[in-house]
N, C-alpha and C positions, 0 to 999 in steps of 0.2 A: 488227738495228740500227734499222730503220725501224718496227719493230712498236710500240715504245713511243709515238711520236707518233700513230700511227694509232689505237691502242687508246685513248689519252687523248682524242683528238679525238672519236672515236665515243662515248665515255662522256659527254663534255660535250654532244654533240649529242643523245644519248638523253634527257638530262634537259631540254634545251632543247625537244625535241619535246613533252614533258609540259606545258610552260608555254605554248608557242606554238600548238600544234595543238589545236583544240577538238573535233575529231571523233575518237571512239574508234577507228574502223576505220583512219583515216589515221595516227593515233598508233601503232597496232598495226603497220601496214605499215612505217612509218619506223623504229621501234625494232627490229623484227625484221630489217629490211635492215641496220641498223647492227650488229646482233649477228652476222649472217653475215659482214660485212666484218671485224669483230673476230676471229672464229674463223679466217678465212682468213689474216689478218695474223699471228696468233700461233699458227698451227696446230701442235698436237701432240695425241696421243691423250689425254694427261692433261688438257689444257685442254678437250677435247671432253667427257670424262667429267664434269669439274667443271661445265661449262656445262649439260649435261643434268641432272645431279644438282640443281643450284641451280634449274633450271627447274621441276622437279617438286616439290622440297621447298618452294621459294618459294611456289608456288601453294597448296600444302596449308596452309602456315603462314598465308598471307593469308586463305584461306577460313575456317579455324578462328578466326582473330582477328576477322573480321567477324561470324561466327556467335555468338561469345561477347561481342560488343559492345565489344571493345577499341577499334575504330575503324570508320569506314565511308567509302565512296567516293561521290561525287556521280554518277559513271558506274558502273553495275553491270551487267556483261555475263555473267559466269559465277559463279554462286553468290554474288553480291554484290560480285564483284571485277572490275575492268576487265581486258580481254583482253590488255593490254600488260604487266601486272604480272610474269609469269614472265620476260619478256625483260629487264626492268629488273633483276631479281635476277641473272640470268645475265650480263648485260653488266657489271654492277657487280663480279661475281665475277672476270671476266677482267681488269678493271682492277686489282683488288687483287692478283691473281697477278702481273701485269706489274710492279706497284709493288714487290712483294716480291722479284722477280728483280733489279730494279735495285738495291735496297738490299743484297741478298746480294752482287751483283757489286761494289758499292762497298766493302763490308766486306772482301771477299777481297783487294782491291787495296790496302787500307790497310797501311802498314808496321807 
């Protein structure tokens, strides 16, 4: 019941960190902490597996995209990609899962 507001707030705060914090390490720490809070609030093994999967596939996609010149980042920590990127992918994934669960619940309750 309370997980949706927590996950939503942590998602908004994750993106706010990208805008407001100029230090890559502090951004990394803040976004990682928000990810842990999101995982605890919406804990299930399925969510954990999705989180870890997005973490690894997100960073691979980002590294390949930067290497191929699709885009670049001003802050380059790991193979041209900021260290907070995998957490943004994973945190966003949990938000989408929670949003889907709310929509599913709404559709089940409709007459």
